[in-house]
C-alpha positions as CSV (number, residue, x, y, z in Angstrom):
1,M,-101.6,67.2,26.2
2,L,-99.1,64.9,27.8
3,V,-99.9,61.1,28.7
4,A,-96.8,58.9,30.0
5,A,-96.2,55.4,31.2
6,D,-93.8,54.3,33.6
7,S,-91.6,51.7,32.4
8,S,-87.9,51.2,32.0
9,V,-85.8,53.4,29.9
10,G,-85.2,51.2,26.3
11,E,-88.3,48.9,27.1
12,E,-90.6,49.2,24.4
13,I,-93.7,50.9,24.6
14,S,-96.9,48.1,24.3
15,S,-99.4,48.2,21.6
16,D,-102.3,48.0,24.3
17,I,-100.7,51.3,25.5
18,K,-100.2,53.4,22.3
19,A,-104.0,52.2,21.7
20,A,-105.4,53.4,25.1
21,V,-103.2,57.1,24.5
22,M,-104.5,57.3,21.3
23,S,-108.2,56.9,22.0
24,I,-107.6,59.1,24.9
25,V,-106.2,61.7,22.3
26,Q,-109.1,61.1,19.9
27,S,-111.8,61.3,22.2
28,S,-110.0,64.9,23.1
29,Y,-109.8,66.7,20.2
30,P,-111.5,67.1,16.6
31,P,-110.5,65.2,13.8
32,E,-109.7,68.6,12.0
33,F,-107.4,69.0,14.4
34,L,-105.5,65.6,14.6
35,N,-105.4,65.5,10.6
36,R,-103.1,68.5,11.0
37,I,-100.8,66.5,13.1
38,D,-98.1,64.9,11.3
39,E,-96.8,62.2,14.3
40,F,-97.7,61.2,17.6
41,I,-94.7,60.4,19.7
42,I,-95.3,58.3,22.9
43,F,-92.8,58.5,25.4
44,K,-92.3,56.7,28.9
45,R,-91.2,59.2,32.1
46,L,-87.5,59.5,32.7
47,S,-86.1,57.4,35.1
48,K,-83.8,58.4,38.3
49,P,-80.8,56.6,36.5
50,A,-81.2,58.6,33.2
51,L,-81.9,61.5,35.3
52,R,-78.6,61.2,37.0
53,D,-76.8,60.3,33.6
54,I,-78.4,63.7,32.4
55,V,-77.0,65.6,35.3
56,D,-73.6,64.1,34.1
57,I,-73.6,65.1,30.9
58,R,-74.4,68.8,31.6
59,L,-71.4,69.0,34.1
60,Q,-69.3,67.4,31.5
61,E,-70.6,70.1,29.4
62,L,-70.0,72.8,31.7
63,Q,-66.3,71.2,32.5
64,Q,-65.4,71.0,28.6
65,R,-66.2,74.9,28.8
66,L,-64.1,75.4,32.1
67,D,-61.0,73.5,30.6
68,D,-60.0,76.6,28.4
69,R,-59.5,78.3,32.0
70,R,-57.9,75.0,33.2
71,I,-60.6,75.1,36.1
72,T,-61.6,71.6,37.4
73,L,-65.1,71.1,38.7
74,T,-65.9,68.9,41.2
75,V,-69.9,68.1,42.1
76,E,-70.5,66.0,45.4
77,D,-72.7,62.9,44.7
78,G,-75.2,64.1,47.0
79,V,-75.3,67.7,45.0
80,K,-76.1,65.5,41.6
81,D,-78.6,63.5,43.6
82,W,-80.4,66.9,44.9
83,L,-80.3,68.3,41.4
84,C,-82.0,65.4,40.2
85,D,-84.6,65.7,42.9
86,K,-85.3,69.4,42.5
87,G,-85.1,69.7,39.0
88,Y,-87.3,67.0,37.4
89,D,-91.1,67.7,36.4
90,P,-92.5,64.6,35.0
91,R,-94.4,67.3,32.7
92,Y,-91.7,69.0,31.4
93,G,-89.1,66.6,31.1
94,A,-85.5,67.2,31.8
95,R,-85.8,71.0,30.9
96,P,-86.4,72.3,34.4
97,L,-83.5,70.4,35.3
98,N,-81.1,71.9,32.5
99,R,-82.1,75.2,33.9
100,L,-81.5,74.5,37.4
101,I,-78.1,73.5,36.7
102,S,-77.8,76.5,34.7
103,K,-78.9,78.6,37.6
104,E,-77.4,77.3,40.5
105,I,-73.9,76.2,38.9
106,G,-73.2,77.4,35.9
107,N,-74.3,81.1,36.2
108,R,-73.1,81.4,39.7
109,L,-69.8,80.2,38.9
110,A,-69.4,82.6,35.9
111,D,-69.9,85.4,38.5
112,K,-67.5,84.3,40.1
113,I,-65.0,84.1,37.6
114,I,-66.3,87.4,36.6
115,R,-65.5,88.8,40.2
116,G,-62.1,87.1,40.4
117,E,-62.8,84.7,43.0
118,V,-62.2,82.2,40.3
119,V,-59.2,82.4,38.5
120,T,-57.2,80.0,35.8
121,S,-55.5,77.0,37.1
122,Q,-57.9,76.7,39.9
123,G,-60.5,74.3,41.3
124,V,-63.8,74.5,42.0
125,S,-66.2,72.4,44.5
126,V,-70.0,72.3,44.5
127,M,-71.4,71.3,48.0
128,F,-74.3,72.1,50.3
129,N,-74.2,75.2,52.1
130,A,-74.1,74.7,56.2
131,D,-77.7,74.3,56.5
132,K,-78.4,71.9,53.5
133,S,-80.8,74.2,52.0
134,G,-79.0,75.3,48.8
135,L,-75.5,75.2,47.5
136,D,-72.3,76.7,47.8
137,I,-69.4,76.6,45.0
138,V,-66.2,77.3,46.9
139,S,-62.5,77.6,45.3
140,T,-60.0,75.1,45.9
141,K,-56.2,75.0,45.7
142,A,-54.6,75.7,42.4
143,T,-55.1,72.4,39.9
């Protein structure tokens, strides 16, 4: 069961909200079940800036893996926004976003490296394809 409250990141969840959530939980589940739960964590939905931070962190992690090959990754801001919009599900948090980044960028880039389409000391740009329906990964000149 997920109950989320919209508010700013870093803002404390009020005791009224906590009480309301616990009331819903207690009316939805029997005491025998609730007694088996050690702790309830009430969280807020991720904000747009927090999602963008997650995208930036995941892309930095990908860049760190590419550093051994001296491959430079460049991702357009619009692509980052697209990843935020397409990869976020309020029910599941950032996990779908992480999977989307892996699928749309990480896995496709790995395939290009394996096929020799991207080589050491080369740059790679991630941008929208011509009809903006998806992403293209394009090799750029050596860095």
